[in-house]
C-alpha positions in Angstrom: 54.2 -8.6 42.7 53.9 -10.4 39.4 54.1 -8.3 36.3 51.2 -8.8 33.8 52.1 -10.5 30.6 49.0 -9.5 28.8 48.0 -13.1 28.5 44.7 -14.7 29.8 44.9 -16.8 32.9 44.8 -20.6 32.8 41.0 -20.5 33.0 40.9 -19.3 29.4 40.1 -21.7 26.5 41.3 -21.0 22.9 41.8 -17.3 23.8 38.5 -16.7 25.6 38.3 -16.1 29.3 35.5 -18.2 30.8 35.1 -16.5 34.1 35.5 -12.8 33.0 31.8 -11.9 33.1 28.8 -14.0 33.9 26.0 -14.6 31.3 23.3 -12.7 33.2 25.5 -9.5 33.2 26.0 -9.8 29.4 22.2 -10.2 28.9 21.6 -6.9 30.7 23.9 -4.7 28.7 22.9 -1.9 26.3 19.8 -0.4 28.0 19.9 3.4 27.8 19.1 5.2 31.0 16.5 8.0 30.9 17.6 11.4 29.9 16.0 14.9 29.7 16.6 16.0 26.1 14.3 15.1 23.2 15.7 13.5 20.1 15.3 15.6 17.0 14.0 12.6 15.0 11.6 10.1 16.5 13.5 7.0 17.8 12.8 3.5 16.7 11.4 1.2 19.4 12.7 -2.0 17.9 11.6 -4.2 20.8 9.4 -7.3 21.1 8.0 -6.4 24.5 8.0 -3.7 27.2 9.1 -4.0 30.8 6.2 -3.6 33.4 6.8 -2.7 37.0 4.1 -4.9 38.6 0.6 -6.4 38.1 -1.1 -3.2 39.1 0.6 -1.3 36.2 -0.3 -4.2 33.9 -3.9 -3.9 34.9 -3.8 -0.1 34.3 -2.3 -0.7 30.9 -5.1 -3.0 29.9 -7.8 -0.6 31.1 -6.1 2.5 29.6 -5.5 4.2 32.9 -1.7 4.0 32.3 -0.1 4.9 29.0 2.2 2.4 27.5 2.7 -0.8 25.6 3.0 -4.5 26.5 3.8 -6.5 23.4 4.7 -5.2 19.9 2.2 -7.5 18.1 -0.5 -5.6 20.0 0.9 -2.1 20.1 4.2 -0.3 19.7 5.1 3.4 19.8 6.2 3.6 16.2 3.1 1.8 15.0 0.9 4.0 17.2 2.6 7.2 15.9 2.0 6.1 12.2 -1.6 5.1 12.9 -2.3 8.5 14.5 -0.7 10.2 11.5 -2.8 8.3 9.0 -5.9 9.1 11.0 -5.0 12.8 11.0 -4.2 12.9 7.3 -7.4 11.0 6.3 -9.7 12.8 8.8 -10.5 9.5 10.7 -11.0 9.0 14.4 -8.4 6.2 14.6 -5.9 4.4 12.4 -4.1 1.1 12.2 -0.9 -0.3 10.6 -0.5 -3.7 9.0 2.1 -6.1 7.6 1.1 -5.0 4.0 -1.7 -3.5 2.0 -3.1 -7.0 1.6 -2.8 -7.5 5.4 -5.0 -4.4 5.8 -7.6 -5.6 3.4 -7.7 -9.1 5.0 -8.0 -7.7 8.5 -10.8 -5.3 7.5 -12.7 -8.1 5.7 -12.4 -10.5 8.5 -13.6 -7.9 11.0 -16.7 -6.8 9.0 -17.8 -10.1 7.4 -18.6 -13.5 8.8 -19.1 -16.8 6.9 -22.2 -16.9 4.9 -22.5 -13.1 4.6 -22.2 -11.0 1.5 -19.7 -8.4 0.1 -19.7 -6.3 -3.0 -16.4 -5.9 -4.8 -15.3 -3.7 -7.7 -14.5 -6.0 -10.6 -11.5 -4.0 -11.7 -9.3 -4.1 -8.7 -5.7 -5.1 -8.0 -5.4 -8.7 -9.0 -4.3 -10.0 -5.6 -7.3 -8.2 -4.0 -9.5 -10.2 -6.3 -7.5 -13.3 -5.5 -8.1 -12.7 -1.7 -11.9 -12.3 -2.3 -11.9 -15.6 -4.3 -10.2 -17.3 -1.3 -12.6 -15.8 1.1 -15.4 -17.1 -1.0 -14.0 -20.6 -1.4 -12.4 -21.2 2.0 -14.6 -19.2 4.4 -18.0 -19.2 2.8 -18.2 -15.4 2.1 -20.5 -14.6 -0.8 -19.0 -12.1 -3.3 -20.7 -10.1 -6.0 -18.4 -8.4 -8.5 -19.7 -5.2 -10.1 -18.5 -2.2 -12.1 -17.7 0.2 -9.3 -18.1 3.1 -11.7 -21.8 2.2 -12.1 -23.5 3.4 -9.0 -26.8 1.9 -10.0 -25.2 -1.6 -10.4 -23.6 -1.3 -7.0 -26.9 -0.3 -5.4 -28.7 -3.2 -7.2 -26.1 -5.7 -5.8 -27.0 -4.9 -2.1 -28.5 -7.8 -0.2 -30.0 -8.0 3.3 -26.7 -9.5 4.7 -24.3 -7.3 2.7 -21.6 -6.3 5.1 -19.1 -4.4 3.0 -18.4 -2.9 -0.4 -14.7 -2.7 -1.4 -13.5 -0.4 -4.2 -10.4 1.5 -5.2 -10.4 5.2 -5.7 -8.7 4.6 -9.1 -8.6 1.1 -10.3 -5.4 -0.9 -11.0 -4.4 -1.0 -13.8 -7.0 0.7 -16.0 -7.3 3.8 -13.9 -11.1 3.9 -13.7 -12.2 6.6 -11.3 -15.1 5.9 -8.9 -17.4 8.5 -7.4 -16.9 7.8 -3.7 -19.6 10.1 -2.4 -22.2 8.7 -4.8 -21.3 5.1 -3.9 -21.5 5.9 -0.2 -24.9 7.4 -0.6 -26.2 4.5 -2.7 -24.9 2.0 -0.1 -26.6 3.6 2.8 -25.7 1.6 6.0 -23.4 -0.8 4.1 -19.8 0.2 5.0 -17.8 1.5 2.0 -14.2 0.4 2.2 -11.9 2.4 -0.1 -8.4 1.5 -1.2 -6.8 4.9 -1.8 -3.3 3.6 -2.6 -3.1 5.3 -6.0 -4.3 8.7 -4.8 -3.2 9.3 -1.2 -4.8 11.9 1.2 -3.0 14.6 -0.9 -5.5 14.1 -3.7 -8.7 12.7 -2.1 -9.9 11.9 1.4 -12.6 9.2 1.1 -13.8 9.4 4.7 -14.9 13.0 4.1 -17.0 11.7 1.2 -18.8 9.1 3.2 -16.5 6.0 3.1 -16.4 4.0 6.4 -12.7 2.9 6.1 -9.9 4.1 3.9 -6.8 1.9 3.4 -3.4 2.1 1.6 -0.6 -0.1 0.7 1.9 2.2 2.4 4.7 0.4 0.6 3.7 2.8 -2.3 3.4 6.6 -2.1 3.1 7.0 1.6 6.6 5.6 2.1 7.7 6.6 -1.4 11.2 4.9 -1.4 10.5 1.3 -2.3 12.0 -0.1 1.0 9.0 -1.2 3.2 6.2 -3.7 3.1 3.4 -2.1 5.1 -0.4 -1.2 5.0 -2.4 1.4 6.9 -6.1 2.2 7.4 -8.2 4.8 9.1 -11.9 5.0 10.1 -14.1 5.3 13.2 -12.7 4.5 16.6 -15.1 1.5 17.0 -14.3 0.0 13.6 -10.5 0.5 13.8 -10.5 -1.0 17.3 -12.1 -4.1 15.9 -9.8 -4.2 12.9 -6.7 -3.7 15.0 -7.8 -6.5 17.3 -8.3 -8.8 14.3 -4.8 -7.9 13.0 -3.2 -8.6 16.3 -4.9 -12.0 16.6 -3.9 -13.1 13.1 -0.4 -11.5 13.2 -1.1 -9.0 10.5 0.5 -6.0 12.2 3.5 -4.0 10.9 6.9 -3.9 12.6 8.5 -0.9 14.3 11.2 -0.2 11.8 9.0 -0.2 8.7 6.5 1.9 10.6 9.3 4.4 11.3 10.4 4.4 7.7 6.9 5.1 6.5 6.5 7.9 9.0 9.6 9.4 7.6 8.3 9.2 4.1 5.1 11.0 5.1 7.1 14.1 5.8 7.8 14.6 2.0 4.5 13.3 0.7 3.1 16.6 -0.5 6.2 17.6 -2.4 6.6 14.2 -4.0 3.0 14.0 -5.1 3.1 17.5 -6.6 6.1 16.6 -8.7 4.8 13.2 -9.7 1.4 14.5 -10.7 2.9 17.2 -12.9 5.3 14.8 -14.6 2.5 12.1 -15.1 0.1 14.6 -16.7 2.8 15.6 -19.2 3.7 12.0 -20.0 0.1 10.9 -20.4 -0.4 13.6 -23.1 2.9 12.7 -24.8 2.1 9.0 -24.9 -1.4 9.5 -26.1 0.0 10.9 -29.4 2.9 8.4 -29.8 2.8 6.3 -32.9 3.9 3.1 -31.1 0.9 3.3 -28.6 -2.6 2.1 -29.4 -4.2 3.5 -26.3 -3.3 5.3 -23.0 -5.3 4.9 -19.9 -5.2 8.0 -17.8 -8.1 10.0 -16.3 -6.7 13.4 -17.5 -7.2 12.4 -21.1 -10.5 13.4 -22.6 -11.1 10.0 -24.2 -10.9 8.2 -20.8 -14.2 6.7 -19.7 -14.1 8.4 -16.3 -12.5 11.7 -17.4 -15.5 13.8 -16.2 -15.6 12.2 -12.8 -11.9 12.7 -12.4 -12.0 16.3 -13.4 -14.7 16.9 -10.7 -13.2 14.9 -7.9 -9.4 15.4 -8.5 -8.6 19.1 -9.0 -5.0 18.4 -7.9 -4.4 15.4 -10.2 -5.0 11.7 -10.2 -1.6 10.4 -9.1 1.4 8.9 -10.9 0.2 5.8 -12.7 -0.3 5.4 -16.5 -1.2 2.3 -18.4 -0.9 1.9 -22.2 -1.4 -0.7 -24.8 1.5 -1.1 -27.2 1.0 -1.4 -31.0 3.7 -4.1 -30.9 1.9 -7.4 -30.5 2.0 -9.5 -27.4 4.7 -10.2 -24.8 7.6 -10.0 -27.3 6.8 -6.3 -27.9 6.6 -5.7 -24.2 10.0 -7.4 -23.7 11.6 -5.2 -26.4 10.2 -2.1 -24.7 11.7 -3.2 -21.3 15.1 -4.0 -22.8 15.3 -0.7 -24.6 14.2 1.3 -21.5 17.2 0.2 -19.6 17.0 3.1 -17.1 13.3 2.5 -16.4 13.4 -0.9 -14.7 10.8 -3.5 -14.6 9.2 -3.8 -11.2 6.1 -5.7 -10.0 5.2 -2.9 -7.7 4.8 0.9 -8.0 5.3 4.3 -6.4 9.1 4.1 -5.9 11.0 7.4 -6.1 12.2 6.2 -9.5 10.0 5.5 -12.5 9.3 1.8 -13.2 7.5 -0.4 -15.7 5.2 -3.4 -15.0 3.2 -5.9 -17.0 -0.1 -6.6 -15.3 -0.8 -9.8 -17.4 2.2 -11.5 -15.9 2.3 -9.9 -12.4 -0.8 -8.6 -10.6 -3.3 -10.4 -12.8 -1.1 -13.3 -13.9 -3.1 -15.9 -11.9 -6.1 -15.3 -14.2 -6.7 -16.9 -17.5 -6.2 -14.8 -20.7 -10.0 -14.8 -21.2 -10.6 -13.5 -17.6 -8.1 -10.8 -18.2 -9.6 -9.9 -21.5 -13.0 -9.5 -19.8 -11.4 -6.8 -17.6 -9.6 -5.1 -20.5 -6.1 -6.4 -19.6 -4.4 -7.5 -22.7 -0.8 -8.9 -23.1 0.1 -5.6 -24.8 -0.8 -3.6 -21.7 2.0 -1.9 -19.8 1.8 0.0 -16.5 4.1 2.9 -15.9 4.7 4.2 -12.4 6.1 7.7 -12.6 8.8 8.7 -10.2 10.8 11.9 -9.5 12.8 12.1 -12.7 12.2 15.1 -15.0 9.5 14.8 -17.6 12.0 15.6 -20.4 14.3 12.8 -19.5 11.4 10.3 -19.2 9.9 11.4 -22.5 13.2 10.9 -24.3 13.8 7.5 -22.8 10.2 6.3 -23.4 10.2 7.6 -27.0 13.3 5.6 -27.8 12.0 2.4 -26.1 8.6 2.6 -27.7 10.1 2.8 -31.2 12.3 -0.1 -30.3 9.2 -2.1 -29.3 8.1 -2.1 -32.9 11.4 -3.5 -34.2 11.2 -7.2 -34.9 14.5 -7.9 -36.6 16.2 -8.8 -33.3 13.6 -11.4 -32.3 
């Protein structure tokens, strides 16, 4: 009997044994056998596809006789769970998940509208939404009419025989103009009203209950709440969402399992986060409205805001965590001084993180527009958008007070 030396046999090459285990065996490692106890937290189904026993089961999956999934681009347990959660929160029959908020808007538009048909779009929307509509008009022959979505009469007047959709935001980005969803839905009649409720969440308003056909969110924002996913969601009728989800699967606009799981986790704390954020935001809006370094604050809780009365009627629990303000300091240099001075409130081209952030619409969301086009929408270079997070109001007021005073100082320029 030969004693082992601990060395690999002669078949090894550079320290690796070539005949130790065959490649097929390696490829089959890691699968977890079934077990009888339930996990306390939903598992992540990070898989491209699902194993199917035979063609009979495959046929049953296609018809719905068997429950299961085939290919993650079409369906996945984490995506299905999130879609169901959104439908429940919004009061819809069905939901869907998408690669981003813009993916949701694109999938909805391509499902409801064909080339040559007409859509009505709120003129004061997120800049990239406006950019998408311009692309739909230029590249796909969709006719677009831009209207003041707060003017119900103007929306009704824009309806044409082939109008297939009206797209608005519950509260516009970045001027925070509040639309009357129920009044718009009534004025549109059979024209589907699609509402982007990213700023407000189902904690503050449920557009489907007020007559909207489809509600959508950039779930990267409040629904997730931690600034670590890129994902969109929507809810509506079973027939509409079946069509939208099929479009998204065809065009590869669906979300992935991990980010769906992260967003589902975020939903568990949504009521607590929104309650804290709304309270802090209301305090900050009042504070900033009286600040000597600020020309104007846009927030629906303030009496001077153009849609204050509508907001008071529709939003008894608050209007979310976004404030925009025009600085007295002139132009981009003043904005840069503010950002440098507010070192603990970082610049971010997004919103609704757990921390408070600052953004500059003229160079981010609406940066593709000309200065004249932005001015027509009320977006000046001095406009700053504040996304309020979970910090205390006292801390934020002290930091913003110092930064706003610094914005007026020109000696360091």
